[in-house]
C-alpha positions in Angstrom: -17.9 -11.5 14.4 -20.4 -11.9 11.6 -20.5 -15.2 9.7 -23.2 -15.9 7.2 -24.1 -19.4 5.8 -21.0 -21.1 7.2 -21.1 -24.9 7.0 -18.6 -27.5 7.9 -16.8 -29.1 4.9 -14.4 -32.1 4.8 -10.8 -31.0 5.5 -11.8 -27.6 6.9 -14.5 -25.1 7.5 -16.5 -23.4 4.7 -17.7 -19.8 4.9 -19.9 -18.0 2.4 -19.1 -14.5 3.6 -17.4 -13.6 6.9 -16.4 -10.5 8.9 -14.0 -10.5 11.8 -13.7 -6.7 11.6 -12.3 -5.3 14.8 -12.3 -8.7 16.6 -9.5 -9.5 19.1 -8.5 -13.2 19.1 -6.4 -13.8 22.2 -5.5 -17.5 21.7 -3.7 -19.0 18.7 -6.2 -19.1 15.8 -6.2 -21.7 13.1 -8.3 -21.5 9.9 -6.2 -24.2 8.2 -7.9 -25.7 5.1 -10.8 -23.3 5.4 -12.6 -22.2 2.2 -14.0 -18.6 2.0 -16.5 -18.6 -0.8 -17.4 -14.9 -0.5 -15.5 -11.9 0.8 -13.6 -12.3 4.0 -12.6 -9.3 6.1 -10.3 -9.3 9.0 -9.9 -5.5 8.9 -8.6 -4.0 12.2 -8.7 -7.4 13.8 -6.0 -8.3 16.4 -4.4 -11.7 16.5 -2.6 -11.9 19.9 -1.7 -15.6 19.9 -0.7 -16.2 16.3 -2.6 -17.0 13.1 -2.4 -20.1 10.9 -4.1 -20.0 7.5 -2.3 -22.7 5.7 -3.9 -24.4 2.7 -6.8 -21.9 2.8 -8.7 -20.8 -0.2 -10.1 -17.3 -0.6 -12.5 -17.3 -3.6 -13.4 -13.7 -3.0 -11.8 -10.6 -1.5 -9.5 -11.2 1.4 -9.1 -8.1 3.6 -6.5 -7.6 6.3 -6.3 -3.8 6.3 -4.8 -2.5 9.5 -4.8 -6.0 11.1 -2.4 -6.6 13.9 -0.5 -9.9 13.9 1.2 -9.9 17.4 2.7 -13.3 16.9 3.3 -15.5 13.8 1.1 -15.2 10.7 1.2 -18.2 8.5 -0.3 -18.1 5.0 1.7 -20.9 3.4 0.0 -22.7 0.5 -2.9 -20.2 0.7 -4.7 -19.3 -2.5 -6.0 -15.8 -2.9 -8.6 -16.0 -5.7 -9.3 -12.2 -5.8 -7.7 -9.2 -4.2 -5.7 -9.6 -1.0 -5.3 -6.4 0.9 -2.8 -6.1 3.8 -2.5 -2.3 3.7 -1.4 -0.9 7.0 -1.1 -4.3 8.6 1.4 -4.9 11.4 3.3 -8.1 11.4 5.1 -8.2 14.8 6.2 -11.8 14.5 7.1 -14.1 11.6 5.1 -13.6 8.4 5.2 -16.6 6.0 3.5 -16.6 2.6 5.6 -19.5 1.1 3.9 -21.1 -1.9 0.9 -18.8 -1.6 -0.9 -18.0 -4.9 -2.2 -14.5 -5.6 -4.7 -14.5 -8.6 -5.8 -10.9 -7.9 -4.0 -7.8 -6.7 -1.9 -8.1 -3.5 -1.4 -4.8 -1.6 1.0 -4.4 1.3 1.2 -0.6 1.2 2.0 0.8 4.6 2.4 -2.6 6.2 5.1 -2.9 8.8 7.0 -6.1 9.3 9.3 -6.8 12.3 11.1 -9.5 10.3 11.7 -10.1 6.6 8.7 -12.0 5.2 9.1 -15.5 4.0 7.6 -15.8 0.5 9.7 -18.5 -1.2 8.0 -19.9 -4.3 4.8 -17.8 -3.9 3.2 -16.9 -7.2 1.2 -13.9 -8.4 -0.7 -13.1 -11.5 1.4 -11.0 -13.9 -1.7 -9.4 -15.3 -2.3 -7.1 -12.3 -0.3 -4.6 -10.3 0.9 -5.6 -6.8 2.6 -3.8 -4.0 4.9 -6.1 -2.1 6.6 -5.6 1.3 10.3 -4.6 1.3 12.9 -7.4 0.9 10.7 -9.5 -1.5 12.3 -10.5 -4.7 9.9 -10.7 -7.7 10.8 -12.4 -10.9 8.9 -13.6 -14.0 8.0 -17.3 -14.1 6.3 -17.0 -17.6 3.9 -14.6 -19.4 1.2 -15.3 -16.9 2.9 -15.6 -13.5 5.4 -13.9 -11.3 7.4 -15.8 -8.7 8.4 -14.5 -5.3 11.6 -15.5 -3.5 13.1 -14.7 -0.2 15.7 -12.0 -0.7 
């Protein structure tokens, strides 16, 4: 794990740039209310005990390529300010993106999900191209935003 310039912030942790690439987290992991000011990579990480990233803000790139979520993965109310890549990720438990906001491209190409993802009322920028998991219904909210709903 490589964390640069991380400082505590009220309501959660603050990270400038962080890499958990290849890390194995055996216990339930909570990043609730954290703020990632720079890029954050969890590429090829393994979350064995579940992951909670509720009310998290990613100001930069959020990378979860080939990440394994062996238990639940909660991204409710999470704001992705730039690209969010979940390519090749494995969701073996529940995946919940309810009310998440995607300002940049969201990519789920090659991701496998054991259950239908929960995405109710998540929003995504209509100005970029996204690749969503199967069973996600995407509609237009207005000229600027798409809205996702559970199928």
